[in-house]
N, C-alpha and C positions, 0 to 999 in steps of 0.2 A: 505494500499501499505504499503512496506516496505521501508524505509529511502534511500535507494540507489534507488529506483523508482522514487521516491519523487524527489530526485535532477537531476535524469535524465531528469525530465519531465520539471524540472524549467531551466535545460540547454538549452534543445531546444526550449523552450519559448523564452527566449532572443536571443539566434542566430537568430530563427524564424524571430524574432519582428526588429532586426537588418536586416538581410538579406529584410525581406520586407519594410523596410523604407529606405535604399537606392535604393532598387530597381522602389518604388512609384516615386522618385525625379532620375529619371535617367539619364536625360538632364544634371542635375545640378553631379551628384557622377559619373557617368559610362563613356557619350561621350567627357568631357571634354578634358580627356588626349586622347583618340584618336583620336582627332583631332589635338591636339597638337602635337599629335605622328607622323602625317602627315605631319607637316609643318617643322617638325625635318627631316623629309626623305628627302623634298624638298628642303631645302634648304643647310642642312649641306648634303646632303646625294647624289642627283643628280647632285646639282650646285655646292659646293663648292667640295664636294667627289670627283669630276673629274678633279679637276687642283691638288689636293692633291696627287690624286692615290694610292696606296697601304701603308699599317701600317701593321707589322704583320705578312706580308705574306697573306692578305688577303684585298680585297676591300675595301675601307674606310666606305663605306654605312653596308658592312658587319661587321666591326669592333662595327660602334658605334650601331649595335642592342641591343647585349643583356645589354647596359648602359643604352639607353631607354626605356627597357621593365623592367628592374630592377627599375630605376626610377619612372614609373608609378608605380606599386609594394608596394613600400618604403612610397611612396606620400600618396597613397590611403589609406592603410592600417591604416598609421597614422592618418590623417587627419578623418577617418569613429570613430573609438574611440576613439579621443581628443573631438572630437565635441560631438557625440552622450554623452557620460558619461558628460561631461559639461551640457549640455542640460538634461540631469536625475538630476543633483544636480542643477541646476537653477530652476526646476518647483517640486525638491524637491520629485519626485515619487523613487529617490534614496534611501530615508529613507525607506520609506515601503520595499523595498526589504532587507534592511539592518536589520531591525525587522522582514524578512520573517524566517520561518525556515531554506531557505537556507542557506547554509553554504556560507562564503566571496568566499572563492576558485572556489564557481560555480559562484558565478555571475562574478569574476574574468576573467572568460574563458568562460563567454558567452559574454562580451563585447570584449575579444577579436579574437575567432572566426570568430565573424560578422567583425570584421577587416580583419581578413584573408581570409574571402568570396569575401568579394570587392577589395583586393589586388589581388587575382587570378582571379576574373574574368575580370578585367582590363587588367593583365598580358594575359591572353589566347587571349583577342581581340586585343591588340599592336600587339603581336607573329602575328594573322591573317593580319592584318593589312600589318606586314613587308613582311609578303609572295608577297603582287604585287610588291613587289619594288625589291627582291632579293629572291633567292632558298636558304633554310639555312640548311648547315649541320649539322644536330644536329650529335655531337660526345658522348657524355653521356645522354643519355633523364632522369637514373636515379640521376646524377648530377644535371643538370636543374629543376628537380621536388622537389629534397631536400633541394635545395638554394632558390626557391621562396618560399615554406613552411619555412624555418625558416625564412626568411628575413621578411616574414609578420608577422610571430608570434614576431620576434625582435621590428618589429617596432609599431605592433598593442599593447606591453606592453608599448614601450615606448609612443606611443600617450595615454593611457590609464593613466598613471604618471602624463603626461600634463595635459590631464583631472581632477586629484584628486588636484592637487595642485593649478592652475588656479580657482581665484578669480573673474574672470572677462573674457566678450567676447575677448578682447582683447588681454587677457595672453595666449590664445590658436592659435594664430599667431605669437606671437614674436621666438618661438621656432623654428617652419616652417621656416619662413622667415629670421632669422639672425644665424642659425646655420646647421639645416635641410638642403635646399636649397644648400648654400654653401656647404658645406660637397657631397652632391650631385656632385654637376659641379667638384670640386676638387679631386674626386674621381674616373676619370677615365674612366669617358663615353665618353669623345668626343678625346682622346690621350694617349698614351701609356709614361709610365713614364719614359721609357728611353729616351723619348725626353727633361726633366727635367735635369738640373744643379744635382752633386752629393747632395747639402745641400738641395733643394727642394725634394729630394726624399726620405732623410730621414724623412722629416716633413709629405710628401704625407705616409708613412709607419704608421704616427700615427693616420690616418684615418682608421677608421673601417669600414666604405661605400667603400673603395678601397678594403676590401680583399672580399665584397659581390659580387658587380660586376665583379670583376677577378675570382672569381670562377665561377659564371656564365657564363663568357665568356669561362673559360673553357670548360664547360658544352656545349656549345652552337657548339664553333668553336676550340678545342681545342687549345685554344690559353692563356697565362697567365701570368702577370709580377710579380707571385707569387705561393709559391707552394703552391699546392691544400689541404693539410692537413695541414699549417700554417693556410691558412684561413678560412677552419672547426672550427678547436679550436678558433680562434678570433669569429667567431659568434658565439659557443654555450658557451663559456664562458661569450658574452654580456647578450644571451640569460639568462644564470642562474642567474648573477648578478641582470640587470632591474626587473626578476620575483620576487627574492625574493623582491627586493625592492618595486614592486607594492605589492606586498601581505600583505608587514609591513603596507604600509602606509593605505591600506583600512583597514588592520584589528586594527588601529591606530584611522582610522578614522580621518584622516587630511584632512582638507577641505570641510569636511562634517558634523562632529559632532562641538556643539558650546556652 
């Protein structure tokens, strides 16, 4: 076999293993996000939303759907790779991969694409659930799909970095709990930035998830608090930066080689 064919077989094997892993325990990996989203729709959409009325000229339940879908994609992409890579490191089977003929870039993409698969699958499930509550007028399917893929790639790579540098199981929960979750909730999932004072608007502009949620909302509803081109540049720039960092950490063997 040619080297490129060996690499493709290796990539396919890692991705298939990752997909098989989270599908086998779907009640822990896929179902919780769907159930949580249903509760969000009932509480924030149907109950509180009727009192709020409209936001940015759409009903409140419509307004929060893009944020809830993206929240599911982000958290599932991130946690899938962070937990899977750390478990491989803990069980020391990652060392077998590193000494195999597979280049590090194939190992990196194998884990990342596994996280992307989980993120996209959960995103589709959450979107299907939302259709029971409201009809979604998709403005641009291209922007919706592109944003979902780029965001799942971005946070899968971020999860890989977390898995690489983590030294114990508790470490993979610190960033999602104390950094990722606050950034998501403060990124405009439940409100428009126009409701905030000028000072806090400037602070929110420093939140990368704000750009992701808004460009995704634009693709679904045609509404955004920021220019779509600006948001795309932010996402792509972060993606390139984190990819380079993850590749460097993997090549250096940070947290792996002793």
